[in-house]
mmCIF file of the N, C-alpha and C atoms, coordinates in Angstrom:
data_MODEL
# 
_entry.id   MODEL 
# 
loop_
_atom_site.group_PDB 
_atom_site.id 
_atom_site.type_symbol 
_atom_site.label_atom_id 
_atom_site.label_alt_id 
_atom_site.label_comp_id 
_atom_site.label_asym_id 
_atom_site.label_entity_id 
_atom_site.label_seq_id 
_atom_site.pdbx_PDB_ins_code 
_atom_site.Cartn_x 
_atom_site.Cartn_y 
_atom_site.Cartn_z 
_atom_site.occupancy 
_atom_site.B_iso_or_equiv 
_atom_site.pdbx_formal_charge 
_atom_site.auth_seq_id 
_atom_site.auth_comp_id 
_atom_site.auth_asym_id 
_atom_site.auth_atom_id 
_atom_site.pdbx_PDB_model_num 
ATOM 1   N N  . MET A 1 1  ? 5.082  -4.135  -14.143 1.00 0.00 ? 1  MET A N  1 
ATOM 2   C CA . MET A 1 1  ? 3.682  -3.824  -13.417 1.00 0.00 ? 1  MET A CA 1 
ATOM 3   C C  . MET A 1 1  ? 2.846  -2.679  -13.893 1.00 0.00 ? 1  MET A C  1 
ATOM 4   N N  . GLY A 1 2  ? 3.169  -1.831  -13.926 1.00 0.00 ? 2  GLY A N  1 
ATOM 5   C CA . GLY A 1 2  ? 2.447  -0.312  -14.496 1.00 0.00 ? 2  GLY A CA 1 
ATOM 6   C C  . GLY A 1 2  ? 1.605  0.166   -13.712 1.00 0.00 ? 2  GLY A C  1 
ATOM 7   N N  . ARG A 1 3  ? 0.977  0.895   -14.129 1.00 0.00 ? 3  ARG A N  1 
ATOM 8   C CA . ARG A 1 3  ? -0.195 1.772   -13.504 1.00 0.00 ? 3  ARG A CA 1 
ATOM 9   C C  . ARG A 1 3  ? -1.470 1.030   -13.377 1.00 0.00 ? 3  ARG A C  1 
ATOM 10  N N  . ARG A 1 4  ? -2.079 1.046   -12.575 1.00 0.00 ? 4  ARG A N  1 
ATOM 11  C CA . ARG A 1 4  ? -3.846 0.554   -12.487 1.00 0.00 ? 4  ARG A CA 1 
ATOM 12  C C  . ARG A 1 4  ? -4.563 1.347   -12.752 1.00 0.00 ? 4  ARG A C  1 
ATOM 13  N N  . PRO A 1 5  ? -5.971 1.011   -13.050 1.00 0.00 ? 5  PRO A N  1 
ATOM 14  C CA . PRO A 1 5  ? -6.838 1.948   -13.116 1.00 0.00 ? 5  PRO A CA 1 
ATOM 15  C C  . PRO A 1 5  ? -7.347 3.272   -12.275 1.00 0.00 ? 5  PRO A C  1 
ATOM 16  N N  . ALA A 1 6  ? -7.110 2.443   -11.210 1.00 0.00 ? 6  ALA A N  1 
ATOM 17  C CA . ALA A 1 6  ? -7.359 3.545   -9.787  1.00 0.00 ? 6  ALA A CA 1 
ATOM 18  C C  . ALA A 1 6  ? -6.007 4.672   -9.749  1.00 0.00 ? 6  ALA A C  1 
ATOM 19  N N  . THR A 1 7  ? -5.262 4.717   -10.622 1.00 0.00 ? 7  THR A N  1 
ATOM 20  C CA . THR A 1 7  ? -4.385 5.643   -10.615 1.00 0.00 ? 7  THR A CA 1 
ATOM 21  C C  . THR A 1 7  ? -4.397 6.289   -11.840 1.00 0.00 ? 7  THR A C  1 
ATOM 22  N N  . ALA A 1 8  ? -5.323 6.016   -12.711 1.00 0.00 ? 8  ALA A N  1 
ATOM 23  C CA . ALA A 1 8  ? -5.473 6.791   -14.054 1.00 0.00 ? 8  ALA A CA 1 
ATOM 24  C C  . ALA A 1 8  ? -5.644 8.385   -13.942 1.00 0.00 ? 8  ALA A C  1 
ATOM 25  N N  . TYR A 1 9  ? -6.366 8.607   -12.763 1.00 0.00 ? 9  TYR A N  1 
ATOM 26  C CA . TYR A 1 9  ? -6.700 10.097  -12.673 1.00 0.00 ? 9  TYR A CA 1 
ATOM 27  C C  . TYR A 1 9  ? -5.478 10.915  -12.776 1.00 0.00 ? 9  TYR A C  1 
ATOM 28  N N  . GLN A 1 10 ? -4.310 10.390  -11.947 1.00 0.00 ? 10 GLN A N  1 
ATOM 29  C CA . GLN A 1 10 ? -2.980 11.137  -11.522 1.00 0.00 ? 10 GLN A CA 1 
ATOM 30  C C  . GLN A 1 10 ? -2.161 11.459  -12.821 1.00 0.00 ? 10 GLN A C  1 
ATOM 31  N N  . PRO A 1 11 ? -1.738 12.787  -12.858 1.00 0.00 ? 11 PRO A N  1 
ATOM 32  C CA . PRO A 1 11 ? -0.952 13.164  -13.829 1.00 0.00 ? 11 PRO A CA 1 
ATOM 33  C C  . PRO A 1 11 ? 0.550  12.232  -13.698 1.00 0.00 ? 11 PRO A C  1 
ATOM 34  N N  . ASP A 1 12 ? 0.938  11.832  -14.803 1.00 0.00 ? 12 ASP A N  1 
ATOM 35  C CA . ASP A 1 12 ? 2.124  11.104  -14.620 1.00 0.00 ? 12 ASP A CA 1 
ATOM 36  C C  . ASP A 1 12 ? 3.193  11.721  -13.523 1.00 0.00 ? 12 ASP A C  1 
ATOM 37  N N  . GLU A 1 13 ? 3.514  13.095  -13.658 1.00 0.00 ? 13 GLU A N  1 
ATOM 38  C CA . GLU A 1 13 ? 4.521  13.798  -12.746 1.00 0.00 ? 13 GLU A CA 1 
ATOM 39  C C  . GLU A 1 13 ? 4.111  13.320  -11.119 1.00 0.00 ? 13 GLU A C  1 
ATOM 40  N N  . ALA A 1 14 ? 2.589  13.335  -10.999 1.00 0.00 ? 14 ALA A N  1 
ATOM 41  C CA . ALA A 1 14 ? 2.546  13.245  -9.424  1.00 0.00 ? 14 ALA A CA 1 
ATOM 42  C C  . ALA A 1 14 ? 2.548  11.623  -9.352  1.00 0.00 ? 14 ALA A C  1 
ATOM 43  N N  . PHE A 1 15 ? 2.098  10.665  -10.311 1.00 0.00 ? 15 PHE A N  1 
ATOM 44  C CA . PHE A 1 15 ? 2.257  9.374   -9.865  1.00 0.00 ? 15 PHE A CA 1 
ATOM 45  C C  . PHE A 1 15 ? 3.631  8.852   -9.635  1.00 0.00 ? 15 PHE A C  1 
ATOM 46  N N  . ALA A 1 16 ? 4.846  9.628   -10.387 1.00 0.00 ? 16 ALA A N  1 
ATOM 47  C CA . ALA A 1 16 ? 6.002  9.214   -10.494 1.00 0.00 ? 16 ALA A CA 1 
ATOM 48  C C  . ALA A 1 16 ? 6.616  9.695   -8.979  1.00 0.00 ? 16 ALA A C  1 
ATOM 49  N N  . MET A 1 17 ? 6.147  10.964  -8.417  1.00 0.00 ? 17 MET A N  1 
ATOM 50  C CA . MET A 1 17 ? 6.599  11.664  -7.312  1.00 0.00 ? 17 MET A CA 1 
ATOM 51  C C  . MET A 1 17 ? 6.307  10.528  -6.051  1.00 0.00 ? 17 MET A C  1 
ATOM 52  N N  . ALA A 1 18 ? 4.841  10.029  -6.280  1.00 0.00 ? 18 ALA A N  1 
ATOM 53  C CA . ALA A 1 18 ? 4.460  9.319   -5.049  1.00 0.00 ? 18 ALA A CA 1 
ATOM 54  C C  . ALA A 1 18 ? 5.147  7.919   -5.073  1.00 0.00 ? 18 ALA A C  1 
ATOM 55  N N  . GLU A 1 19 ? 5.269  7.371   -6.337  1.00 0.00 ? 19 GLU A N  1 
ATOM 56  C CA . GLU A 1 19 ? 6.179  6.242   -6.627  1.00 0.00 ? 19 GLU A CA 1 
ATOM 57  C C  . GLU A 1 19 ? 7.511  6.053   -5.696  1.00 0.00 ? 19 GLU A C  1 
ATOM 58  N N  . ALA A 1 20 ? 8.363  7.539   -5.972  1.00 0.00 ? 20 ALA A N  1 
ATOM 59  C CA . ALA A 1 20 ? 9.805  7.661   -5.496  1.00 0.00 ? 20 ALA A CA 1 
ATOM 60  C C  . ALA A 1 20 ? 9.605  7.929   -4.227  1.00 0.00 ? 20 ALA A C  1 
ATOM 61  N N  . THR A 1 21 ? 8.622  7.987   -3.310  1.00 0.00 ? 21 THR A N  1 
ATOM 62  C CA . THR A 1 21 ? 8.573  8.233   -1.906  1.00 0.00 ? 21 THR A CA 1 
ATOM 63  C C  . THR A 1 21 ? 8.296  7.045   -1.396  1.00 0.00 ? 21 THR A C  1 
ATOM 64  N N  . GLN A 1 22 ? 8.074  6.032   -2.044  1.00 0.00 ? 22 GLN A N  1 
ATOM 65  C CA . GLN A 1 22 ? 7.642  4.638   -1.083  1.00 0.00 ? 22 GLN A CA 1 
ATOM 66  C C  . GLN A 1 22 ? 8.878  3.588   -1.300  1.00 0.00 ? 22 GLN A C  1 
ATOM 67  N N  . ALA A 1 23 ? 8.921  2.876   -0.081  1.00 0.00 ? 23 ALA A N  1 
ATOM 68  C CA . ALA A 1 23 ? 9.844  1.984   0.026   1.00 0.00 ? 23 ALA A CA 1 
ATOM 69  C C  . ALA A 1 23 ? 10.146 0.835   -1.166  1.00 0.00 ? 23 ALA A C  1 
ATOM 70  N N  . PRO A 1 24 ? 9.015  0.167   -1.369  1.00 0.00 ? 24 PRO A N  1 
ATOM 71  C CA . PRO A 1 24 ? 8.998  -0.895  -2.562  1.00 0.00 ? 24 PRO A CA 1 
ATOM 72  C C  . PRO A 1 24 ? 9.513  0.145   -3.667  1.00 0.00 ? 24 PRO A C  1 
ATOM 73  N N  . PRO A 1 25 ? 10.117 -0.855  -4.486  1.00 0.00 ? 25 PRO A N  1 
ATOM 74  C CA . PRO A 1 25 ? 10.760 -0.155  -5.903  1.00 0.00 ? 25 PRO A CA 1 
ATOM 75  C C  . PRO A 1 25 ? 9.917  -0.434  -6.940  1.00 0.00 ? 25 PRO A C  1 
ATOM 76  N N  . ARG A 1 26 ? 8.209  -0.435  -6.395  1.00 0.00 ? 26 ARG A N  1 
ATOM 77  C CA . ARG A 1 26 ? 7.444  -0.853  -7.876  1.00 0.00 ? 26 ARG A CA 1 
ATOM 78  C C  . ARG A 1 26 ? 6.176  -0.210  -7.307  1.00 0.00 ? 26 ARG A C  1 
ATOM 79  N N  . PRO A 1 27 ? 5.113  0.101   -8.113  1.00 0.00 ? 27 PRO A N  1 
ATOM 80  C CA . PRO A 1 27 ? 3.997  0.711   -7.711  1.00 0.00 ? 27 PRO A CA 1 
ATOM 81  C C  . PRO A 1 27 ? 3.126  -0.178  -6.846  1.00 0.00 ? 27 PRO A C  1 
ATOM 82  N N  . LEU A 1 28 ? 2.450  0.227   -5.792  1.00 0.00 ? 28 LEU A N  1 
ATOM 83  C CA . LEU A 1 28 ? 1.530  -0.485  -4.939  1.00 0.00 ? 28 LEU A CA 1 
ATOM 84  C C  . LEU A 1 28 ? 0.321  -1.227  -5.845  1.00 0.00 ? 28 LEU A C  1 
ATOM 85  N N  . VAL A 1 29 ? -0.118 -2.382  -5.469  1.00 0.00 ? 29 VAL A N  1 
ATOM 86  C CA . VAL A 1 29 ? -1.020 -2.751  -6.081  1.00 0.00 ? 29 VAL A CA 1 
ATOM 87  C C  . VAL A 1 29 ? -2.349 -3.376  -5.043  1.00 0.00 ? 29 VAL A C  1 
ATOM 88  N N  . PRO A 1 30 ? -3.345 -3.795  -5.684  1.00 0.00 ? 30 PRO A N  1 
ATOM 89  C CA . PRO A 1 30 ? -4.550 -4.013  -4.877  1.00 0.00 ? 30 PRO A CA 1 
ATOM 90  C C  . PRO A 1 30 ? -4.246 -5.186  -4.070  1.00 0.00 ? 30 PRO A C  1 
ATOM 91  N N  . GLU A 1 31 ? -3.357 -6.353  -4.512  1.00 0.00 ? 31 GLU A N  1 
ATOM 92  C CA . GLU A 1 31 ? -2.754 -7.285  -3.905  1.00 0.00 ? 31 GLU A CA 1 
ATOM 93  C C  . GLU A 1 31 ? -2.098 -6.957  -2.658  1.00 0.00 ? 31 GLU A C  1 
ATOM 94  N N  . ASP A 1 32 ? -1.322 -5.867  -2.469  1.00 0.00 ? 32 ASP A N  1 
ATOM 95  C CA . ASP A 1 32 ? -0.892 -5.471  -1.304  1.00 0.00 ? 32 ASP A CA 1 
ATOM 96  C C  . ASP A 1 32 ? -1.497 -5.273  -0.248  1.00 0.00 ? 32 ASP A C  1 
ATOM 97  N N  . VAL A 1 33 ? -2.917 -4.376  -0.312  1.00 0.00 ? 33 VAL A N  1 
ATOM 98  C CA . VAL A 1 33 ? -3.938 -4.303  0.467   1.00 0.00 ? 33 VAL A CA 1 
ATOM 99  C C  . VAL A 1 33 ? -4.541 -5.649  1.007   1.00 0.00 ? 33 VAL A C  1 
ATOM 100 N N  . ALA A 1 34 ? -4.971 -6.652  -0.036  1.00 0.00 ? 34 ALA A N  1 
ATOM 101 C CA . ALA A 1 34 ? -5.355 -8.072  0.333   1.00 0.00 ? 34 ALA A CA 1 
ATOM 102 C C  . ALA A 1 34 ? -4.434 -8.634  1.067   1.00 0.00 ? 34 ALA A C  1 
ATOM 103 N N  . ALA A 1 35 ? -3.130 -8.899  0.988   1.00 0.00 ? 35 ALA A N  1 
ATOM 104 C CA . ALA A 1 35 ? -2.312 -9.571  1.678   1.00 0.00 ? 35 ALA A CA 1 
ATOM 105 C C  . ALA A 1 35 ? -2.279 -9.093  3.136   1.00 0.00 ? 35 ALA A C  1 
ATOM 106 N N  . THR A 1 36 ? -2.565 -7.868  3.409   1.00 0.00 ? 36 THR A N  1 
ATOM 107 C CA . THR A 1 36 ? -2.452 -7.432  4.850   1.00 0.00 ? 36 THR A CA 1 
ATOM 108 C C  . THR A 1 36 ? -3.851 -7.802  5.579   1.00 0.00 ? 36 THR A C  1 
ATOM 109 N N  . VAL A 1 37 ? -5.149 -7.442  4.579   1.00 0.00 ? 37 VAL A N  1 
ATOM 110 C CA . VAL A 1 37 ? -6.215 -8.025  4.948   1.00 0.00 ? 37 VAL A CA 1 
ATOM 111 C C  . VAL A 1 37 ? -6.119 -9.592  5.538   1.00 0.00 ? 37 VAL A C  1 
ATOM 112 N N  . GLY A 1 38 ? -5.531 -10.372 4.555   1.00 0.00 ? 38 GLY A N  1 
ATOM 113 C CA . GLY A 1 38 ? -5.556 -11.864 4.855   1.00 0.00 ? 38 GLY A CA 1 
ATOM 114 C C  . GLY A 1 38 ? -4.764 -11.970 6.319   1.00 0.00 ? 38 GLY A C  1 
ATOM 115 N N  . PHE A 1 39 ? -3.589 -11.379 6.225   1.00 0.00 ? 39 PHE A N  1 
ATOM 116 C CA . PHE A 1 39 ? -2.897 -11.375 7.534   1.00 0.00 ? 39 PHE A CA 1 
ATOM 117 C C  . PHE A 1 39 ? -3.863 -11.233 8.681   1.00 0.00 ? 39 PHE A C  1 
ATOM 118 N N  . LEU A 1 40 ? -4.492 -9.932  8.688   1.00 0.00 ? 40 LEU A N  1 
ATOM 119 C CA . LEU A 1 40 ? -5.292 -9.522  9.860   1.00 0.00 ? 40 LEU A CA 1 
ATOM 120 C C  . LEU A 1 40 ? -6.524 -10.438 9.963   1.00 0.00 ? 40 LEU A C  1 
ATOM 121 N N  . ALA A 1 41 ? -7.024 -11.218 8.896   1.00 0.00 ? 41 ALA A N  1 
ATOM 122 C CA . ALA A 1 41 ? -8.067 -12.330 9.446   1.00 0.00 ? 41 ALA A CA 1 
ATOM 123 C C  . ALA A 1 41 ? -7.442 -13.399 9.586   1.00 0.00 ? 41 ALA A C  1 
ATOM 124 N N  . SER A 1 42 ? -6.080 -13.793 9.919   1.00 0.00 ? 42 SER A N  1 
ATOM 125 C CA . SER A 1 42 ? -5.597 -14.927 10.385  1.00 0.00 ? 42 SER A CA 1 
ATOM 126 C C  . SER A 1 42 ? -5.401 -14.942 11.801  1.00 0.00 ? 42 SER A C  1 
ATOM 127 N N  . GLU A 1 43 ? -5.124 -16.112 12.289  1.00 0.00 ? 43 GLU A N  1 
ATOM 128 C CA . GLU A 1 43 ? -4.705 -16.677 13.610  1.00 0.00 ? 43 GLU A CA 1 
ATOM 129 C C  . GLU A 1 43 ? -3.170 -15.498 14.016  1.00 0.00 ? 43 GLU A C  1 
ATOM 130 N N  . ALA A 1 44 ? -2.459 -15.668 13.250  1.00 0.00 ? 44 ALA A N  1 
ATOM 131 C CA . ALA A 1 44 ? -1.315 -15.025 13.391  1.00 0.00 ? 44 ALA A CA 1 
ATOM 132 C C  . ALA A 1 44 ? -1.379 -13.455 13.886  1.00 0.00 ? 44 ALA A C  1 
ATOM 133 N N  . ALA A 1 45 ? -2.614 -12.806 13.546  1.00 0.00 ? 45 ALA A N  1 
ATOM 134 C CA . ALA A 1 45 ? -2.582 -11.510 14.067  1.00 0.00 ? 45 ALA A CA 1 
ATOM 135 C C  . ALA A 1 45 ? -3.435 -11.429 15.195  1.00 0.00 ? 45 ALA A C  1 
ATOM 136 N N  . GLU A 1 46 ? -4.089 -12.546 16.259  1.00 0.00 ? 46 GLU A N  1 
ATOM 137 C CA . GLU A 1 46 ? -5.081 -12.400 17.091  1.00 0.00 ? 46 GLU A CA 1 
ATOM 138 C C  . GLU A 1 46 ? -4.396 -11.585 18.097  1.00 0.00 ? 46 GLU A C  1 
ATOM 139 N N  . ALA A 1 47 ? -3.254 -11.169 18.348  1.00 0.00 ? 47 ALA A N  1 
ATOM 140 C CA . ALA A 1 47 ? -2.570 -10.331 19.439  1.00 0.00 ? 47 ALA A CA 1 
ATOM 141 C C  . ALA A 1 47 ? -2.820 -8.931  18.973  1.00 0.00 ? 47 ALA A C  1 
ATOM 142 N N  . LEU A 1 48 ? -3.037 -8.690  17.753  1.00 0.00 ? 48 LEU A N  1 
ATOM 143 C CA . LEU A 1 48 ? -3.396 -7.236  17.277  1.00 0.00 ? 48 LEU A CA 1 
ATOM 144 C C  . LEU A 1 48 ? -4.678 -6.590  17.804  1.00 0.00 ? 48 LEU A C  1 
ATOM 145 N N  . THR A 1 49 ? -4.615 -5.521  18.641  1.00 0.00 ? 49 THR A N  1 
ATOM 146 C CA . THR A 1 49 ? -5.816 -4.925  18.700  1.00 0.00 ? 49 THR A CA 1 
ATOM 147 C C  . THR A 1 49 ? -5.613 -3.299  18.862  1.00 0.00 ? 49 THR A C  1 
ATOM 148 N N  . GLY A 1 50 ? -6.453 -2.659  18.324  1.00 0.00 ? 50 GLY A N  1 
ATOM 149 C CA . GLY A 1 50 ? -6.584 -1.357  18.536  1.00 0.00 ? 50 GLY A CA 1 
ATOM 150 C C  . GLY A 1 50 ? -5.440 -0.742  17.526  1.00 0.00 ? 50 GLY A C  1 
ATOM 151 N N  . GLN A 1 51 ? -5.096 -1.222  16.411  1.00 0.00 ? 51 GLN A N  1 
ATOM 152 C CA . GLN A 1 51 ? -4.056 -0.639  15.793  1.00 0.00 ? 51 GLN A CA 1 
ATOM 153 C C  . GLN A 1 51 ? -4.561 -0.155  14.627  1.00 0.00 ? 51 GLN A C  1 
ATOM 154 N N  . VAL A 1 52 ? -3.630 0.674   13.916  1.00 0.00 ? 52 VAL A N  1 
ATOM 155 C CA . VAL A 1 52 ? -3.993 1.296   12.660  1.00 0.00 ? 52 VAL A CA 1 
ATOM 156 C C  . VAL A 1 52 ? -2.859 0.951   11.739  1.00 0.00 ? 52 VAL A C  1 
ATOM 157 N N  . LEU A 1 53 ? -2.923 0.167   10.567  1.00 0.00 ? 53 LEU A N  1 
ATOM 158 C CA . LEU A 1 53 ? -2.140 -0.329  9.718   1.00 0.00 ? 53 LEU A CA 1 
ATOM 159 C C  . LEU A 1 53 ? -2.480 0.593   8.349   1.00 0.00 ? 53 LEU A C  1 
ATOM 160 N N  . THR A 1 54 ? -1.470 1.138   7.834   1.00 0.00 ? 54 THR A N  1 
ATOM 161 C CA . THR A 1 54 ? -1.503 1.949   6.796   1.00 0.00 ? 54 THR A CA 1 
ATOM 162 C C  . THR A 1 54 ? -0.549 1.455   5.615   1.00 0.00 ? 54 THR A C  1 
ATOM 163 N N  . VAL A 1 55 ? -1.433 0.807   4.473   1.00 0.00 ? 55 VAL A N  1 
ATOM 164 C CA . VAL A 1 55 ? -0.717 -0.021  3.355   1.00 0.00 ? 55 VAL A CA 1 
ATOM 165 C C  . VAL A 1 55 ? -0.358 1.146   2.598   1.00 0.00 ? 55 VAL A C  1 
ATOM 166 N N  . ASP A 1 56 ? 0.750  1.665   2.431   1.00 0.00 ? 56 ASP A N  1 
ATOM 167 C CA . ASP A 1 56 ? 1.114  2.731   1.548   1.00 0.00 ? 56 ASP A CA 1 
ATOM 168 C C  . ASP A 1 56 ? 2.535  2.721   1.032   1.00 0.00 ? 56 ASP A C  1 
ATOM 169 N N  . GLY A 1 57 ? 3.275  1.554   1.732   1.00 0.00 ? 57 GLY A N  1 
ATOM 170 C CA . GLY A 1 57 ? 4.604  1.587   1.049   1.00 0.00 ? 57 GLY A CA 1 
ATOM 171 C C  . GLY A 1 57 ? 5.617  2.216   1.623   1.00 0.00 ? 57 GLY A C  1 
ATOM 172 N N  . GLY A 1 58 ? 5.119  2.899   2.802   1.00 0.00 ? 58 GLY A N  1 
ATOM 173 C CA . GLY A 1 58 ? 6.141  3.610   3.702   1.00 0.00 ? 58 GLY A CA 1 
ATOM 174 C C  . GLY A 1 58 ? 5.952  5.104   3.312   1.00 0.00 ? 58 GLY A C  1 
ATOM 175 N N  . SER A 1 59 ? 5.067  5.333   2.694   1.00 0.00 ? 59 SER A N  1 
ATOM 176 C CA . SER A 1 59 ? 4.750  7.044   2.203   1.00 0.00 ? 59 SER A CA 1 
ATOM 177 C C  . SER A 1 59 ? 4.579  7.977   3.435   1.00 0.00 ? 59 SER A C  1 
ATOM 178 N N  . LEU A 1 60 ? 4.174  7.136   4.351   1.00 0.00 ? 60 LEU A N  1 
ATOM 179 C CA . LEU A 1 60 ? 3.235  7.702   5.655   1.00 0.00 ? 60 LEU A CA 1 
ATOM 180 C C  . LEU A 1 60 ? 4.325  7.265   6.692   1.00 0.00 ? 60 LEU A C  1 
ATOM 181 N N  . LEU A 1 61 ? 5.122  8.051   7.172   1.00 0.00 ? 61 LEU A N  1 
ATOM 182 C CA . LEU A 1 61 ? 5.970  8.092   8.314   1.00 0.00 ? 61 LEU A CA 1 
ATOM 183 C C  . LEU A 1 61 ? 5.198  8.303   9.463   1.00 0.00 ? 61 LEU A C  1 
ATOM 184 N N  . ARG A 1 62 ? 5.099  7.562   10.766  1.00 0.00 ? 62 ARG A N  1 
ATOM 185 C CA . ARG A 1 62 ? 4.861  8.067   11.995  1.00 0.00 ? 62 ARG A CA 1 
ATOM 186 C C  . ARG A 1 62 ? 5.863  7.573   13.086  1.00 0.00 ? 62 ARG A C  1 
# 
């Protein structure tokens, strides 16, 4: 998969560290966010209210 233009500003070491701290064993891609938005726009999410969903591969633990 590799890096995307949105991460080009990050030094390789910083990108590798961020990638190492997330759950998926691959870089996150725009399609990851798009899939979440698609779910939220669907009827399957109609019971969700007042939630904050962070699409970061598990880097931010709450």
